[in-house]
LOROFI-660088 format. One record per residue (C-alpha): x, y, z; residue in one letter. Coordinates in steps of 0.05 Angstrom, whole numbers, plus 5000, padded with zeros to 4 digits. Layout:
// residues N
XYZA...
END
This chain:
// residues 384
128664777881M135464807838R132564627780R126865197785L132365677803L136265417736I130465547703L128066197731A134766477724S134866227649A128166597642T130367277664V137167217629F134567177559F129267637580D134068117591V138767997538A133668137482F131568737523Y139169007518A140068787442A136769437415I142669857434A146869657371P142069717321L138570307344L142970707291P140970237238D133270307247Y134071177245V138171017176A133370537155E126770887169F129471647176G127371657250L128172277285S131272297360K124472247394A122071657352E128371327365A127071477438G120771157430I122670567395L127770437458A123070627510A117170177487A119569587526Y119469937590A112770247576V110569507561G113369297628T110369837668L103369787642L102869087646A106468977723S100368967762L095768557711P101868017703A101767997784G094067917784L095667357725V100466997781A095466967837T089966767788R092966167744V099566017786G106366257769P108265697724R103265847674R104666587686T111766447669V110365997602I105166487577A110867037582G116166597549L111466457494L109867197483L117167327488L118666867431G113367087383F114767867392S122067747378S120267417322L115667947297A120868417313F125968107271G121168047211L118768817220A119169287163N116469897190G117170377253I110070157283V110569447275L117869487307L114069947367D108569407381L113768817381A118069167434R111669357474F109768697473A116868407496Q116368857552G108468547570V112367907570S117368177609G113068367664A109567687661L115867227661T118867707721W112267667760A111566887746G118866727760A119467157821L113166877853T115466187835W122466277872L119766667932I114066147945S118765567935S124665777977A125465708049P123966368085P131266408106G134166328033R129866917998R135167377992G139666787966S135966607911V133167317894I139867547887G142166967838T136667157794A138167837791L145667707780G143867217718T138967727693A145068317695V149267807665A144467777612G145068487594S152368307575L150567857520L144968357492G149568857453P152768217425V146167847407I144868577376G151168647335A150367947309V143568157289A146168757247G151168377215A147167697193V139867977199G135068047245T130767577227G134166947234P137467247305V130467497335F127166877302G131366337342A128566667410M122266347394L125965607398G128965817456V122766037493A119265427471L124764957503A124365397564L116965387563A117064627558A122464527619A117464917659A111764497644A115863937671R116864277744L111564227795P108064907810D106465237880V100465127913E094265607895P092966127945P086366327964E083266867916A084467527948Q079368107934A081268627905L079369147949R083668838004A089468747950V088669547934G089269638011A095169258023S098569557963I096970287991L098770088063S105670448089R110269888095P108869608022V109170317991L116370388031T118769738010A116769897937T120370547947A126670187972F126569807895V124570477853A130670997882V135970447860P132370367797S132071127788L139571177802M140170667741F136171087696G140371717721A146871327704V145671087636E144171807612V149172227652L154971767641V155471587573P154672447561L160172657610R164272037577V163272397509S164373087538E170972817562F173672507495G171271817504G167871427453G163170787438H168570357455V170470697527V163070727540I160870007527A167169767567A164870177624G158369927626F160269207606I165569227673A159969527714A154768967692A159868457704A161568707774L153868767795E152368037766S158067787810F155968217878L148168037879M148467317895P153667467951V149168067981A143067687980G146367078018R149167578064Y142767878077S139767178095D144367188152R145267828177A138068188158G136868698096R138569318131R146269268127I147569098055P141769558029F143970188073V151570048053I149670017983G145570647976I151270968015G155970707963V150770967909C150371617936A158271717940C158471497858A152372007841M157272607878V163272297834G159672327771I157273067790A164773267805A168972907755A172973357712E175772777677A174772157640L178271727691G174071907752P167871927710V168971127704L171770987770A164871317795A161270847744L164670247778I163170517849V155870557832G155769877802A158469667871F153370007909G148169727863A150569027866G150369007947I142769437956C138869137900F137468417922A136368577995P130669137968A126968567927L127768077987T124968618032T118668777990L117068037979S117167978061E113268618073T107668278021A108467628070D107068158130V101568498097S097967908076G099568087994L100367567952H107467457923Q104467567855G103368217869F108868427903A112868197838A108268627804G110569207844L117469077838S117269067754N112969767761M118170047810A123669817771W120870107699A118370797732A124770887771G127970737705Q123871247662A124071787713V131771757723G133271777655A128172317637V129372787692A137072657697G138072867626G133273407629S135773757687L142873647658A141174027600G138674577641A143774627693T149674197679G151373587708Y152373787780A144773867796A142073187779P147872817803G147973187871L140073147877A140272327860V145372307920A141172707960T135072247953L139471617962L141871918028L134972038046F133371328027T138971048061A137871388134A130071178129Y131670448114A136770488177Y130770698219R125270218186S128769558171L129469338248V129068808264P129668388204P122468088183L126067388173V130667038213Q137066788188P136766078163A139865548202E146965288188T
END
């Protein structure tokens, strides 16, 4: 189990790192290819679009061929699409390579989560999911560094190196035992399970904090800039927030294995709501950055229990874990996109108070509903 956890964590770490590497390079691509803001936005969003569209198909792949082969396929696609991104000399090729990276992310996440959840004892699911998520968030810290190095020495060598990393991880995956293949589920039964109220509710518990992430990624940089903070201040704030999330996610996952999913999820969502109110009400740079850190604290507590709840609900509903992983990917991508677009649009039309308070209200409603619906825990705590 330990080797599998290390492999899965390394896989999602590098996936997120190369996802986040675009930020320092975006101004260079704008200058080199004469991109408009809309075209730059398309390039940045192509990864999330690929993940969103491929999430459920990736879950289907994991159920049909097994999580190990799904992870290997995702790693190979990540390696070759990263090489193509590094060598691309036109915006269309860059968009397509970035989209393919998003598809690879859907495959690697669906395969890795399915593999971990199917191999872990039920009483340790929160712990292993929290560890993988914490490692993935740590990858977001490395991403801007990779992008900066690529900008200095060339995208070809840096992104081409990912092919070597992907091949090494794929070889390591091939040496680990796969889980027992499940009986094939009829697509009609899968659809009925996905559309059932418990599964939709658990998916919403993943989507709502993801929506908050999307709003924060737009609102906080704009507010920081409004109060005189530059790129360094924005980067430092988000790096500190990501480091805090990375530390808290495994801790929250382990705690939820002992105490159930309700307490950490509800507390985390409530803290996130306070952070959004702080972002909306702040009138100086310091309070905005403080609200960002508070939001990271809440996110680090609530996200691992949310994903674990979805996996446990899938078990109860008879839904294969591959589809549960696909739903979690889709909820993340959709939440990020809606939060960023709606938050930015509403802030432009009405100011910062409206989107911040709207997201805070949604978070509080979700916390209240979760407090009622997550009792009792679906899985008993592991024996010590």
